[in-house]
C-alpha positions as CSV (number, residue, x, y, z in Angstrom):
1,M,5.3,5.9,12.0
2,M,6.4,3.8,9.0
3,N,7.1,5.1,5.6
4,L,8.5,3.7,2.3
5,R,11.2,5.6,0.4
6,P,13.1,4.7,-2.7
7,A,16.2,2.6,-2.2
8,T,19.3,4.3,-3.5
9,P,23.0,3.4,-4.0
10,T,23.6,4.8,-0.4
11,D,21.6,1.8,0.8
12,L,24.1,-0.7,-0.7
13,D,26.0,-1.6,2.4
14,L,22.7,-2.0,4.4
15,L,21.1,-4.3,1.8
16,R,24.3,-6.4,1.5
17,H,24.3,-6.8,5.3
18,W,20.6,-7.8,5.3
19,D,21.3,-10.3,2.5
20,E,23.7,-12.1,4.9
21,Q,21.2,-12.5,7.7
22,P,20.2,-16.2,8.2
23,H,16.4,-15.4,8.2
24,V,16.8,-13.5,4.9
25,I,18.8,-16.3,3.3
26,A,16.3,-18.9,4.5
27,S,13.5,-17.0,2.7
28,D,15.4,-16.3,-0.5
29,P,18.3,-18.7,-0.7
30,N,19.1,-18.7,-4.4
31,D,18.8,-15.0,-5.4
32,D,21.5,-12.6,-6.2
33,W,20.0,-9.1,-6.3
34,H,22.9,-7.5,-8.1
35,W,22.6,-4.5,-5.8
36,E,25.6,-2.6,-7.3
37,E,23.9,-2.4,-10.7
38,E,20.2,-2.5,-9.7
39,L,20.3,0.4,-7.2
40,D,21.5,2.6,-10.0
41,R,18.6,1.6,-12.3
42,T,15.0,2.9,-12.1
43,P,13.0,1.1,-14.8
44,D,9.4,2.2,-14.9
45,W,8.2,-1.3,-14.2
46,R,9.8,-1.6,-10.8
47,E,10.0,0.2,-7.4
48,Q,12.7,-0.8,-4.9
49,L,11.8,0.6,-1.5
50,I,13.2,0.9,2.0
51,A,10.8,0.7,4.9
52,E,11.6,3.0,7.8
53,I,10.2,3.6,11.2
54,N,11.0,7.1,12.5
55,G,13.9,7.3,10.1
56,R,15.4,3.8,10.9
57,A,15.6,1.4,8.0
58,I,13.9,-1.9,8.9
59,G,13.1,-3.7,5.6
60,F,13.0,-3.8,1.9
61,I,10.2,-4.1,-0.6
62,Q,10.3,-4.5,-4.3
63,I,7.2,-4.0,-6.4
64,I,7.3,-5.0,-10.1
65,D,5.0,-5.3,-13.0
66,P,5.6,-9.0,-13.8
67,A,4.4,-8.7,-17.4
68,R,7.0,-6.0,-18.1
69,E,10.0,-6.9,-16.1
70,E,13.1,-7.8,-18.2
71,S,14.0,-11.3,-16.9
72,H,10.5,-12.7,-17.4
73,Y,10.8,-14.4,-14.0
74,W,7.1,-14.8,-13.7
75,G,6.7,-16.2,-17.2
76,D,3.7,-15.4,-19.4
77,V,1.4,-13.5,-17.0
78,A,-1.5,-11.2,-17.6
79,D,-1.2,-7.4,-17.7
80,N,-2.5,-5.3,-14.8
81,L,-0.7,-7.3,-12.1
82,R,2.0,-6.5,-9.6
83,A,4.4,-8.8,-7.7
84,I,6.0,-8.0,-4.4
85,D,9.1,-9.2,-2.7
86,I,9.5,-8.2,1.0
87,W,11.8,-8.8,3.9
88,I,12.6,-7.5,7.3
89,G,16.4,-6.7,7.6
90,A,17.2,-7.4,11.2
91,E,16.0,-10.5,13.0
92,T,15.3,-8.4,16.1
93,D,12.6,-6.6,14.0
94,L,10.7,-9.8,13.3
95,G,7.4,-10.5,15.0
96,K,6.6,-6.9,15.7
97,G,4.0,-6.3,13.0
98,Y,6.4,-4.4,10.8
99,G,5.9,-6.9,7.9
100,T,2.2,-6.5,8.0
101,K,2.4,-2.7,8.0
102,M,5.0,-2.8,5.1
103,M,2.7,-5.1,3.1
104,Q,-0.3,-2.8,3.8
105,L,1.6,0.2,2.5
106,A,2.8,-1.8,-0.5
107,L,-0.6,-3.1,-1.4
108,A,-2.1,0.4,-1.0
109,R,0.6,1.6,-3.4
110,C,-0.2,-1.2,-5.9
111,F,-3.9,-0.8,-5.8
112,A,-3.7,3.0,-6.0
113,D,-3.3,2.3,-9.8
114,P,-6.9,1.6,-10.8
115,T,-5.7,-0.8,-13.6
116,V,-4.0,-3.2,-11.2
117,M,-6.3,-6.2,-10.7
118,A,-4.2,-8.4,-8.4
119,V,-0.9,-8.7,-6.6
120,L,1.3,-11.9,-6.7
121,V,3.9,-13.2,-4.2
122,D,6.0,-16.4,-4.4
123,P,6.9,-17.7,-1.0
124,L,9.0,-20.9,-0.7
125,V,6.9,-24.0,-0.1
126,S,9.0,-24.7,2.9
127,N,8.4,-21.3,4.5
128,T,5.2,-22.1,6.4
129,R,5.4,-19.0,8.7
130,V,5.1,-16.7,5.7
131,H,2.2,-18.7,4.3
132,R,0.2,-17.8,7.3
133,F,1.3,-14.1,7.0
134,Y,0.1,-13.9,3.4
135,E,-3.2,-15.7,4.2
136,R,-3.9,-13.2,7.0
137,L,-3.5,-10.4,4.4
138,G,-6.0,-12.1,2.1
139,F,-3.7,-13.9,-0.4
140,C,-4.8,-17.3,-1.8
141,C,-2.5,-20.0,-3.1
142,V,-3.2,-20.5,-6.8
143,D,-0.3,-22.5,-8.0
144,R,2.9,-24.3,-7.1
145,R,5.9,-23.5,-9.4
146,Q,9.6,-24.0,-9.7
147,F,11.4,-20.7,-10.0
148,G,15.0,-21.7,-10.8
149,D,16.1,-23.8,-7.8
150,D,13.2,-22.6,-5.6
151,D,10.0,-24.6,-5.0
152,C,7.4,-21.9,-4.5
153,F,3.7,-21.3,-4.1
154,V,2.2,-18.6,-6.2
155,C,-0.2,-16.6,-4.1
156,R,-2.6,-14.0,-5.4
157,L,-4.6,-11.1,-3.8
158,S,-7.3,-9.7,-6.0
159,R,-8.4,-6.1,-5.8
160,E,-11.8,-7.2,-4.6
161,D,-10.4,-9.4,-1.8
162,W,-8.0,-6.6,-0.8
163,H,-10.8,-4.1,-0.7
164,S,-13.0,-6.3,1.4
165,K,-10.1,-7.1,3.7
166,V,-9.3,-3.3,4.1
167,T,-13.0,-2.5,4.7
168,I,-13.2,-5.3,7.4
169,T,-10.0,-4.1,9.1
170,E,-11.2,-0.4,9.1
171,A,-14.6,-1.5,10.7
172,E,-12.9,-3.4,13.6
């Protein structure tokens, strides 16, 4: 069984280790997460979560309110959105459906707030594998933007599209 729990300073070594993995670097080559400082902070516009299966940490998820976060990474965006960063920590845990389950839990968490109208993700243009992953979850590419040194697609999942995707999945 998978669950999401808050990331804490005790996760520092694990997150640093995951940051050094080639598949994580390939998906997020230019970010410095400043773990030492950020794990001690809990702003009300962000959740940093560790995904666990039966108590074993397997991945990380960050959910933010992009209109309220301090760096204004997303620029001028509408209210009532969320943005998600996600990765699987160990390469041996890739391809097992864990990412899908993590995203399903994160999306349910986002849309549990009735004011949230859509969720954004920003995969690298070069990361074609993750494009298919997000498409299967119902995300649609709405823009191509440069975020610092990263050439990214901006993909969006509306509440309506998520709801219809969840309904279809439950009916199968």
